[in-house]
C-alpha positions, 0 to 999 in steps of 0.5 A: 500500500503506497504511503504517499502520492509519489509511491502511488504514481510509481506503482500505478505506472511502473508496478514498483516503488521509486520510479515516479520521476520516469513518468515525465518520459515514459510509462511501462503500464497503463499507457492509455491512462497516462496519455489521457491524463496528459491530454487533460492537463495540457488542455487545462493549461492551454485554455488558461493561457489562451484566455490571457492571450485573448485578453492581451489581444483585446487590450491591443485592439481597444488600446487599454493603458495596462496593455501598453504598460505590459508591452514595455515591461515584458517586451513580448507579452504573448511569449510570456503568457505561453511560457506560463503554460509549463508551470500551469501544466505541472500544477494541474498534473500535481493537483490531479494526481493528489486528488486521485491518490486521496480518492484511492486512499479513501476508497481502499481505507473504507474497503479495508475497514469493512473487510476487517469489520466483517472478519471480526463478526462471528 
């Protein structure tokens, strides 16, 4: 039984503890789950960054003063907005795996409690 999120991810995708860092590059088991999680995380990150890019474009079109200030400070704000995509993807992936681990932990602890209670009854 895994004691933390890293062990859970390692067991889920590799079947042994200590391999969670490899999920950045490859997985041995549950490839469909890995790719669906990756697509989910990237879609969320790209959606957030795209909202920032749309706001930037609206600022250019309507001549907002904040947009001019950001342009002088960041030089290329659109590149900065899309550069935010990787930390957002990392955040969303971490959040999703934590929720999944806690859900798994709650489900398995409830199952083990009921199994233990059933074993104690004559």
